[in-house]
VEXMILUM-462196 format. One record per residue (C-alpha): x, y, z; residue number from 1. Coordinates in nm, 2 decimals, decimal comma. Layout:
N
@c1 = X | c2 = Y | c3 = Z | resi = NUM
...
***
This chain:
95
@c1 = 1,00 | c2 = -1,93 | c3 = -0,32 | resi = 1
@c1 = 1,01 | c2 = -1,85 | c3 = 0,06 | resi = 2
@c1 = 0,70 | c2 = -1,77 | c3 = 0,16 | resi = 3
@c1 = 0,80 | c2 = -1,44 | c3 = 0,33 | resi = 4
@c1 = 0,93 | c2 = -1,29 | c3 = -0,02 | resi = 5
@c1 = 0,62 | c2 = -1,41 | c3 = -0,21 | resi = 6
@c1 = 0,42 | c2 = -1,17 | c3 = 0,07 | resi = 7
@c1 = 0,68 | c2 = -0,92 | c3 = -0,02 | resi = 8
@c1 = 0,62 | c2 = -0,92 | c3 = -0,39 | resi = 9
@c1 = 0,24 | c2 = -0,96 | c3 = -0,29 | resi = 10
@c1 = 0,23 | c2 = -0,65 | c3 = -0,12 | resi = 11
@c1 = 0,47 | c2 = -0,44 | c3 = -0,36 | resi = 12
@c1 = 0,26 | c2 = -0,55 | c3 = -0,66 | resi = 13
@c1 = 0,01 | c2 = -0,44 | c3 = -0,49 | resi = 14
@c1 = 0,07 | c2 = -0,13 | c3 = -0,41 | resi = 15
@c1 = 0,22 | c2 = -0,07 | c3 = -0,79 | resi = 16
@c1 = -0,13 | c2 = -0,10 | c3 = -0,85 | resi = 17
@c1 = -0,31 | c2 = 0,14 | c3 = -0,62 | resi = 18
@c1 = -0,06 | c2 = 0,39 | c3 = -0,72 | resi = 19
@c1 = -0,16 | c2 = 0,38 | c3 = -1,07 | resi = 20
@c1 = -0,50 | c2 = 0,37 | c3 = -0,96 | resi = 21
@c1 = -0,43 | c2 = 0,70 | c3 = -0,72 | resi = 22
@c1 = -0,27 | c2 = 0,88 | c3 = -1,01 | resi = 23
@c1 = -0,60 | c2 = 0,82 | c3 = -1,25 | resi = 24
@c1 = -0,79 | c2 = 0,93 | c3 = -0,98 | resi = 25
@c1 = -0,58 | c2 = 1,26 | c3 = -0,88 | resi = 26
@c1 = -0,55 | c2 = 1,31 | c3 = -1,27 | resi = 27
@c1 = -0,97 | c2 = 1,29 | c3 = -1,26 | resi = 28
@c1 = -1,00 | c2 = 1,52 | c3 = -0,94 | resi = 29
@c1 = -0,76 | c2 = 1,77 | c3 = -1,00 | resi = 30
@c1 = -0,92 | c2 = 1,83 | c3 = -1,39 | resi = 31
@c1 = -1,24 | c2 = 1,88 | c3 = -1,17 | resi = 32
@c1 = -1,04 | c2 = 2,18 | c3 = -0,99 | resi = 33
@c1 = -0,95 | c2 = 1,96 | c3 = -0,65 | resi = 34
@c1 = -0,69 | c2 = 2,07 | c3 = -0,45 | resi = 35
@c1 = -0,36 | c2 = 1,87 | c3 = -0,32 | resi = 36
@c1 = -0,30 | c2 = 2,00 | c3 = 0,02 | resi = 37
@c1 = 0,05 | c2 = 1,91 | c3 = 0,19 | resi = 38
@c1 = 0,19 | c2 = 1,77 | c3 = -0,17 | resi = 39
@c1 = 0,57 | c2 = 1,83 | c3 = 0,00 | resi = 40
@c1 = 0,51 | c2 = 1,54 | c3 = 0,26 | resi = 41
@c1 = 0,39 | c2 = 1,26 | c3 = -0,01 | resi = 42
@c1 = 0,75 | c2 = 1,13 | c3 = -0,15 | resi = 43
@c1 = 0,82 | c2 = 1,09 | c3 = 0,23 | resi = 44
@c1 = 0,48 | c2 = 0,84 | c3 = 0,26 | resi = 45
@c1 = 0,61 | c2 = 0,64 | c3 = -0,05 | resi = 46
@c1 = 0,96 | c2 = 0,60 | c3 = 0,10 | resi = 47
@c1 = 0,79 | c2 = 0,50 | c3 = 0,43 | resi = 48
@c1 = 0,64 | c2 = 0,21 | c3 = 0,26 | resi = 49
@c1 = 0,92 | c2 = 0,10 | c3 = 0,06 | resi = 50
@c1 = 1,10 | c2 = 0,11 | c3 = 0,36 | resi = 51
@c1 = 0,89 | c2 = -0,11 | c3 = 0,56 | resi = 52
@c1 = 0,91 | c2 = -0,34 | c3 = 0,26 | resi = 53
@c1 = 1,28 | c2 = -0,31 | c3 = 0,22 | resi = 54
@c1 = 1,26 | c2 = -0,37 | c3 = 0,60 | resi = 55
@c1 = 1,08 | c2 = -0,66 | c3 = 0,58 | resi = 56
@c1 = 1,32 | c2 = -0,84 | c3 = 0,32 | resi = 57
@c1 = 1,62 | c2 = -0,75 | c3 = 0,53 | resi = 58
@c1 = 1,55 | c2 = -0,80 | c3 = 0,86 | resi = 59
@c1 = 1,32 | c2 = -1,09 | c3 = 0,90 | resi = 60
@c1 = 1,49 | c2 = -1,43 | c3 = 0,86 | resi = 61
@c1 = 1,34 | c2 = -1,62 | c3 = 0,59 | resi = 62
@c1 = 1,32 | c2 = -1,94 | c3 = 0,81 | resi = 63
@c1 = 1,07 | c2 = -1,76 | c3 = 1,08 | resi = 64
@c1 = 0,77 | c2 = -1,93 | c3 = 1,09 | resi = 65
@c1 = 0,49 | c2 = -1,63 | c3 = 1,07 | resi = 66
@c1 = 0,24 | c2 = -1,60 | c3 = 1,38 | resi = 67
@c1 = -0,11 | c2 = -1,68 | c3 = 1,26 | resi = 68
@c1 = -0,27 | c2 = -1,42 | c3 = 1,44 | resi = 69
@c1 = -0,08 | c2 = -1,12 | c3 = 1,33 | resi = 70
@c1 = -0,08 | c2 = -1,29 | c3 = 0,96 | resi = 71
@c1 = -0,49 | c2 = -1,31 | c3 = 1,02 | resi = 72
@c1 = -0,49 | c2 = -0,94 | c3 = 1,15 | resi = 73
@c1 = -0,30 | c2 = -0,85 | c3 = 0,85 | resi = 74
@c1 = -0,53 | c2 = -1,00 | c3 = 0,62 | resi = 75
@c1 = -0,82 | c2 = -0,83 | c3 = 0,77 | resi = 76
@c1 = -0,67 | c2 = -0,50 | c3 = 0,75 | resi = 77
@c1 = -0,58 | c2 = -0,54 | c3 = 0,39 | resi = 78
@c1 = -0,99 | c2 = -0,63 | c3 = 0,34 | resi = 79
@c1 = -1,05 | c2 = -0,32 | c3 = 0,53 | resi = 80
@c1 = -0,82 | c2 = -0,10 | c3 = 0,32 | resi = 81
@c1 = -0,98 | c2 = -0,26 | c3 = 0,03 | resi = 82
@c1 = -1,28 | c2 = -0,17 | c3 = 0,15 | resi = 83
@c1 = -1,22 | c2 = 0,18 | c3 = 0,18 | resi = 84
@c1 = -1,07 | c2 = 0,20 | c3 = -0,17 | resi = 85
@c1 = -1,37 | c2 = 0,05 | c3 = -0,31 | resi = 86
@c1 = -1,63 | c2 = 0,26 | c3 = -0,07 | resi = 87
@c1 = -1,46 | c2 = 0,63 | c3 = -0,19 | resi = 88
@c1 = -1,44 | c2 = 0,48 | c3 = -0,52 | resi = 89
@c1 = -1,32 | c2 = 0,76 | c3 = -0,79 | resi = 90
@c1 = -1,24 | c2 = 0,99 | c3 = -0,49 | resi = 91
@c1 = -0,96 | c2 = 0,74 | c3 = -0,32 | resi = 92
@c1 = -0,63 | c2 = 0,86 | c3 = -0,38 | resi = 93
@c1 = -0,31 | c2 = 0,80 | c3 = -0,18 | resi = 94
@c1 = -0,25 | c2 = 1,20 | c3 = -0,18 | resi = 95
***
């Protein structure tokens, strides 16, 4: 598999796992009385992320060489995201 497409599949898989985790956390929080603010914009947020992955698949030349610095920065930012998710624990949701 092309490295670009492998990365897109990996990111999409991680996002799907995060959505499941978030839904579980949201249900628990709502059961304890949490109130969601701005729920109407959530579908736009999901579309933005899906559009970002689709744009990567459609508009990046699969033969293009990845920029090491940008790829490294992306990896570090993903580690930071993971740290935030872990730190917030059951209080973390995509909402």
